[in-house]
Legacy VTK file of the C-alpha trace (Angstrom):
# vtk DataFile Version 3.0
C-alpha trace
ASCII
DATASET POLYDATA
POINTS 100 float
14.181 90.153 -27.421
14.705 87.712 -30.415
16.458 87.603 -33.026
14.630 85.885 -36.068
15.543 85.525 -39.987
13.448 86.550 -42.882
13.317 82.977 -43.774
12.587 81.616 -40.448
9.511 84.364 -40.370
8.381 83.400 -43.474
8.554 79.290 -43.067
6.146 79.679 -39.749
3.998 82.189 -41.576
4.063 78.704 -44.292
3.167 76.674 -41.330
0.766 79.175 -39.751
-1.555 80.087 -42.434
-0.632 77.842 -45.255
1.242 77.548 -48.163
-2.041 78.344 -50.656
-0.169 81.918 -51.628
3.162 80.382 -52.093
1.573 77.384 -54.617
0.294 79.917 -56.545
3.567 82.128 -57.092
5.184 82.468 -60.301
8.050 79.658 -60.414
10.594 82.046 -61.144
9.819 83.996 -58.426
9.885 80.900 -56.110
13.902 80.069 -57.510
14.828 83.835 -56.758
17.000 84.103 -53.145
15.678 85.100 -50.429
17.213 88.211 -48.753
18.660 87.968 -45.257
17.478 90.179 -42.426
17.226 90.607 -38.797
14.389 91.060 -37.136
13.567 91.734 -33.820
10.061 90.308 -31.911
8.830 91.455 -28.461
6.982 88.673 -27.276
4.133 90.164 -24.776
1.065 88.856 -22.890
2.061 85.158 -22.486
1.288 83.131 -19.357
4.091 82.854 -16.758
5.002 79.005 -16.313
4.738 77.623 -13.058
7.285 76.362 -11.000
5.543 73.382 -9.468
2.553 71.598 -11.285
0.466 68.798 -9.331
-0.917 66.251 -11.512
-3.240 63.269 -11.063
-2.902 59.587 -11.840
-4.511 60.314 -15.455
-2.021 63.880 -15.703
-4.738 66.452 -15.348
-3.396 69.396 -13.670
-4.741 69.619 -10.401
-3.026 72.707 -8.813
-0.097 75.375 -10.304
2.108 77.043 -7.717
4.502 80.400 -9.197
7.419 81.682 -7.070
10.395 79.886 -5.817
10.181 76.030 -5.334
11.365 75.719 -1.918
9.348 78.565 -0.388
6.327 76.900 -1.814
6.944 73.549 -0.798
7.324 75.038 2.488
3.890 76.558 2.461
2.210 73.777 1.551
4.137 70.925 2.998
1.164 68.962 3.823
0.322 68.518 0.256
3.609 67.696 -0.550
3.880 64.728 1.445
1.321 62.882 -0.679
3.463 63.662 -3.815
6.191 62.026 -6.002
8.383 63.807 -8.569
7.847 63.016 -11.794
10.120 65.262 -13.547
11.631 68.499 -13.396
13.850 70.623 -15.839
14.870 74.351 -15.866
13.183 75.348 -12.491
10.200 73.936 -13.545
8.764 70.560 -11.976
5.532 68.015 -11.878
4.387 66.344 -8.902
2.274 63.204 -9.030
-0.390 63.131 -6.050
-0.237 59.942 -4.926
-2.779 60.587 -1.274
-0.131 58.641 1.187
LINES 1 101
100 0 1 2 3 4 5 6 7 8 9 10 11 12 13 14 15 16 17 18 19 20 21 22 23 24 25 26 27 28 29 30 31 32 33 34 35 36 37 38 39 40 41 42 43 44 45 46 47 48 49 50 51 52 53 54 55 56 57 58 59 60 61 62 63 64 65 66 67 68 69 70 71 72 73 74 75 76 77 78 79 80 81 82 83 84 85 86 87 88 89 90 91 92 93 94 95 96 97 98 99
């Protein structure tokens, strides 16, 4: 669960939907302070990030692997012999296919 303040929700709404409604508001209404509050937002239906992504020399995604990285590398050992690590962050890796 995420805790998001009312100001953050308002700001993100302005960025998503534009500021047309806010620019038409009365000047005195715009200068009044916003009430602080806490909201809980549950995000569902988001795609899981792959643990390993293979890209070509033009950085086009060739394959995405999900699961434990060491198990994926063992299962597809011949494929990973033809790759070089480009980047790794938070247990997510991107490999370049070099075709040795």
